[in-house]
FIPALUM-223165 format. One record per residue (C-alpha): x, y, z negated. Coordinates in steps of 0.25 Angstrom, whole numbers, plus 2048, in hexadecimal, padded with zeros to 3 digits. Each point is the difference from the previous one (the first is absolute). Layout:
BEGIN
    u    v    w
    X    Y    Z
...
This chain:
BEGIN
    u    v    w
  9F1  E95  1D0
  7F2  7FA  802
  7F4  809  804
  7F1  7FD  800
  7F9  805  80C
  7F1  800  7FD
  7F6  804  80B
  7F1  802  800
  7F9  7FD  80D
  7F6  80A  806
  7F2  7FA  800
  7FC  7F9  80E
  80F  7FF  804
  801  7F1  802
  800  801  810
  80B  80A  7FF
  808  7F7  7F6
  7FE  7F4  809
  805  808  80D
  80D  804  7FA
  802  7F4  7F6
  80C  7F9  809
  808  80D  7FF
  7FD  801  7F1
  805  7F2  7FE
  80C  802  808
  805  80B  7F7
  7FE  7F7  7F4
  807  7F4  807
  80C  809  802
  800  804  7F1
  7FF  7F1  7FD
  80B  7FC  809
  809  80B  7F9
  7FD  7F9  7F3
  7F9  80D  7FB
  7F1  7FB  7FF
  7FB  7FB  7F3
  7F1  7FF  804
  7F6  805  809
  7F1  7FE  803
  7F2  806  801
  7F5  802  7F6
  7F4  7F8  806
  7F3  808  7FE
  7F9  7F4  7FB
  805  7F5  7F7
  805  7F7  80B
  80D  7FD  807
  7F9  803  80D
  7F6  80B  7FE
  7FB  800  80F
  7F9  80D  804
  801  805  7F2
  80E  803  803
  80A  806  7F6
  801  80B  7F6
  80F  802  801
  80E  7FA  7FF
  80B  7FE  7F6
  80F  7FF  804
  80C  7FF  7F7
  80D  802  807
  80E  805  7FD
  804  80E  805
  80C  809  7FD
  7F7  80B  7FB
  7F2  804  7FD
  802  809  80C
  804  7F5  809
  7F4  7F7  7FB
  7F6  80C  802
  806  802  80E
  7FE  7F1  804
  7F2  800  7FA
  7FC  80D  808
  805  7F9  80D
  7F7  7F4  7FF
  7F7  7FD  80C
  7F4  7FF  7F6
  803  80F  7FC
  801  804  80F
  7F4  7F9  804
  7F8  806  7F4
  7FD  7F3  7F9
  806  805  7F3
  7F8  80C  7F9
  80C  801  7F6
  80D  7FA  7FC
  808  801  7F3
  80F  7FC  7FE
  805  7FE  7F3
  80D  7FA  7FA
  7FF  7F2  7FB
  808  7F8  7F6
  7FF  7F1  802
  801  7F9  7F3
  7F9  7F2  802
  802  7F6  806
């Protein structure tokens, strides 16, 4: 089943985000290689593809897992969680309808 992982950044966490970004992306790449990633990306803090020093306010990931518990465990092990980038993470089941 698909699950939405919606995370909110701590204020002022851009430096921490950048310091562990490669590890975060490697985990997403692994999901993509397994055909389990629908989409992933950050929320820019300003209306721009490159928010510069304004940074980001969080992230959205939609990926396939065997269960809600598996999705939550995967989200909890994210480098952004470990580095204190995320203030909070929610995981919910998702039913893709379109496209």
